[in-house]
C-alpha positions in Angstrom: 11.2 23.9 -17.2 10.7 22.7 -13.6 8.5 24.1 -10.9 9.2 22.9 -7.2 6.5 21.2 -5.6 6.9 20.1 -2.1 3.2 19.1 -1.3 4.1 15.4 -2.1 6.5 13.9 0.7 9.7 12.1 -0.2 11.4 9.7 2.1 14.8 8.3 1.7 15.3 4.7 3.0 18.0 2.2 2.8 17.2 -1.6 2.8 19.5 -4.6 3.5 17.4 -6.9 1.1 17.0 -6.8 -2.7 13.2 -7.3 -2.3 10.1 -5.6 -1.0 6.7 -6.9 -0.4 3.7 -5.0 -1.1 0.6 -5.6 1.1 -2.8 -4.7 -0.1 -5.9 -4.0 1.7 -5.9 -6.1 5.0 -9.4 -4.9 6.6 -8.2 -6.6 9.7 -11.6 -6.3 11.6 -14.1 -7.2 8.9 -15.9 -10.4 9.0 -14.2 -11.9 6.2 -10.6 -11.1 7.0 -8.5 -14.2 6.1 -6.3 -14.5 9.0 -5.0 -17.6 7.9 -4.0 -16.3 4.7 -2.4 -13.4 6.2 -0.3 -15.7 8.4 0.8 -17.7 5.5 1.9 -14.4 3.7 4.1 -13.5 6.8 5.7 -16.8 6.7 6.5 -16.0 3.1 7.7 -12.5 3.8 9.9 -13.6 6.7 12.3 -10.5 7.6 11.9 -8.6 4.2 10.6 -5.1 4.3 7.0 -4.2 3.3 4.9 -1.4 2.3 1.0 -1.2 3.1 -1.1 0.2 0.9 -4.0 1.2 3.1 -7.3 0.1 4.4 -5.7 -1.6 7.2 -8.7 -1.4 9.3 -12.4 -2.0 8.0 -14.8 -0.6 10.8 -16.0 -4.0 12.1 -14.8 -3.1 15.6 -17.1 -0.1 15.7 -20.2 -2.1 14.3 -19.9 -4.9 16.9 -19.3 -2.5 19.8 -22.2 -0.3 18.4 -24.4 -3.4 18.7 -23.2 -4.3 22.2 -23.4 -0.8 23.5 -26.3 0.9 22.2 -27.4 1.9 25.8 -24.0 3.4 26.8 -23.0 6.8 26.0 -21.5 7.7 22.7 -18.4 8.6 23.8 -17.6 5.5 25.8 -18.6 3.4 22.8 -16.0 5.5 20.6 -13.2 5.0 23.0 -13.8 1.4 23.4 -13.7 1.0 20.1 -10.6 2.9 19.4 -8.7 1.0 22.0 -9.6 -2.4 20.5 -8.6 -1.0 17.0 -5.1 0.3 18.4 -4.2 -3.0 20.0 -5.2 -5.2 16.8 -3.1 -2.6 14.5 -0.2 -2.9 17.1 -0.4 -6.5 16.9 -0.4 -6.6 12.9 2.5 -4.1 12.8 4.5 -6.2 15.2 4.2 -9.0 12.8 6.4 -7.4 10.3 10.4 -7.0 10.8 10.1 -3.7 8.8 7.3 -1.4 7.3 8.7 1.0 4.9 5.4 3.2 4.8 2.0 3.1 5.1 -0.8 4.6 3.2 -4.0 5.9 4.5 -7.1 4.1 2.9 -10.6 5.2 2.5 -11.7 2.7 5.2 -9.2 4.2 7.6 -10.7 7.4 7.2 -14.1 5.9 8.0 -12.7 4.6 11.2 -11.3 8.1 12.0 -14.9 9.7 11.5 -16.4 7.0 13.6 -14.3 7.4 16.6 -13.8 11.2 16.2 -10.1 10.7 16.5 -8.4 11.1 13.2 -4.7 10.6 14.0 -4.6 7.2 15.7 -3.3 5.4 12.8 -0.9 8.0 12.0 0.1 8.2 15.6 1.1 4.4 15.6 3.0 4.8 12.6 4.8 7.7 14.0 5.6 6.0 17.1 7.5 3.4 15.0 9.0 6.2 12.5 7.1 4.8 9.6 5.9 7.3 7.1 2.1 7.8 6.8 1.2 8.7 3.5 -2.3 10.5 3.2 -2.1 11.3 -0.4 0.8 10.3 -2.6 4.4 9.5 -1.2 7.7 8.9 -2.9 10.1 6.5 -1.4 13.6 6.9 -2.7 14.9 3.1 -1.9 18.8 2.8 -1.8 19.3 -1.0 -2.7 23.1 -1.9 -3.0 25.5 -0.6 -5.4 25.8 -0.1 -9.2 28.6 -1.7 -11.3 30.7 1.4 -10.6 30.1 0.8 -6.8 27.8 4.1 -6.6 24.9 3.6 -4.5 21.7 2.5 -6.5 18.6 4.0 -6.0 14.9 2.8 -6.9 12.1 5.2 -6.7 8.7 3.9 -5.6 5.4 6.2 -5.9 2.7 4.8 -3.3 -0.8 5.9 -2.7 -4.0 4.0 -1.7 -5.9 4.7 -4.9 -9.5 6.0 -5.1 -11.8 4.8 -7.9 -14.7 2.5 -7.8 -15.5 -0.5 -9.8 -14.3 -4.2 -9.7 -13.4 -4.7 -13.5 -9.8 -5.2 -14.1 -9.8 -2.0 -16.4 -10.5 0.1 -13.3 -7.3 -0.5 -11.7 -5.3 -0.5 -14.9 -6.9 2.6 -16.1 -6.0 4.4 -12.5 -2.4 3.3 -12.9 -2.1 4.5 -16.3 -3.7 7.9 -15.4 -1.3 8.3 -12.7 1.8 7.0 -14.6 1.0 9.9 -17.1 1.5 12.6 -14.7 4.8 11.4 -13.4 8.5 10.9 -14.7 11.7 9.8 -13.1 10.1 7.1 -10.9 10.7 3.3 -11.2 7.6 1.7 -9.6 3.9 2.9 -9.0 1.8 0.9 -6.6 -1.9 1.4 -5.5 -4.2 -0.9 -3.2 -8.1 -0.2 -3.2 -9.1 -2.3 -6.0 -8.7 -5.7 -4.3 -7.0 -7.2 -7.5 -3.6 -7.6 -8.9 -2.8 -5.7 -12.0 0.7 -5.0 -13.6 1.3 -3.0 -16.4 4.3 -1.1 -17.6 3.4 2.2 -19.1 6.3 3.6 -21.3 7.0 7.2 -22.4 9.9 8.8 -24.6 12.0 11.2 -22.7 14.8 13.6 -24.3 18.1 13.8 -22.4 19.7 17.1 -23.1 22.9 15.9 -21.6 23.4 13.5 -24.3 21.0 14.6 -27.0 19.3 11.1 -27.0 15.7 10.2 -26.8 15.1 7.3 -24.5 12.1 5.2 -23.2 11.1 5.5 -19.7 9.3 2.5 -18.3 7.3 2.4 -15.1 6.4 -0.8 -13.4 2.5 0.0 -12.2 1.1 -2.4 -10.0 -2.3 -2.9 -8.0 -2.3 -5.2 -5.2 -4.9 -7.8 -4.1 -6.7 -7.7 -0.6 -6.9 -10.1 2.4 -10.8 -10.1 2.4 -13.1 -12.9 1.5 -16.1 -12.8 -0.6 -17.8 -10.2 1.2 -21.8 -9.9 0.9 -21.6 -6.6 -1.0 -19.1 -8.2 -3.4 -21.5 -10.9 -4.0 -24.6 -9.0 -4.4 -23.0 -6.5 -6.9 -21.5 -9.3 -9.0 -17.9 -8.8 -8.6 -15.3 -11.5 -9.3 -14.4 -13.9 -6.4 -11.5 -12.5 -4.5 -7.9 -13.2 -5.2 -5.4 -13.7 -2.5 -1.5 -13.0 -3.4 1.5 -11.1 -2.4 3.2 -9.1 -4.5 7.1 -9.2 -4.5 9.6 -6.5 -5.9 13.1 -7.9 -6.6 15.7 -5.5 -7.4 19.1 -6.1 -9.3 21.5 -3.0 -8.0 23.9 -3.9 -10.9 21.6 -3.6 -13.9 18.8 -1.5 -12.4 16.3 -4.0 -13.4 13.2 -4.7 -11.3 11.1 -8.0 -11.3 7.6 -8.0 -10.3 6.0 -11.4 -9.0 2.6 -12.3 -7.9 2.7 -15.2 -5.4 -0.4 -16.9 -4.8 -1.5 -17.6 -1.3 
């Protein structure tokens, strides 16, 4: 039995490439944002499409300006901070040839609270016709053709992620829990945990059309971040950061998906 649920948006997209890069938490205004590593990532990505998994912003713009503008009016501070943030996000987004979607991260929400303007990142995406995912979003991506010349689609579920902890098990547990409540997708991606993880949860599925029981496999991935070794991470004993890109390569003929971590 199926019940229709329209609360999770579905976006149909088509790409000319057979690969997509997954970009984890950028935190572009954080003190330890690794801009040189980000520029290296851009050279590797080239003109390939990307998905941004959230936390584009930190809240460094607002902390810096707060220190400079303590004697100014609060609303003036918010306006100046928001303008700086928008200009920087514009610059980052313009670095990519094509962004397929952007997830809203928990730090992006904090930025909205500090400015009192909760939609500016969403506005930047809307201006570029980029899907902005607040909760979960499904990308139905057309990539080439099958052997029979029919179009091949790969379904990618994306969300920022939400749990705390920096042990590898934290991201894996979240991926496995999300995979339990989804069927009919090929890839599941989260950010938030600042570390790479890749697991392939499996489940048995009965196909009434053929009477077969088959194994459904989801490629579930957590993406690294572009931060350095932040003070809070040092104090809490978190592992030093890993900087990497994640690349999905699609074989439209066979339907296979390859997941690669590219160290930066």
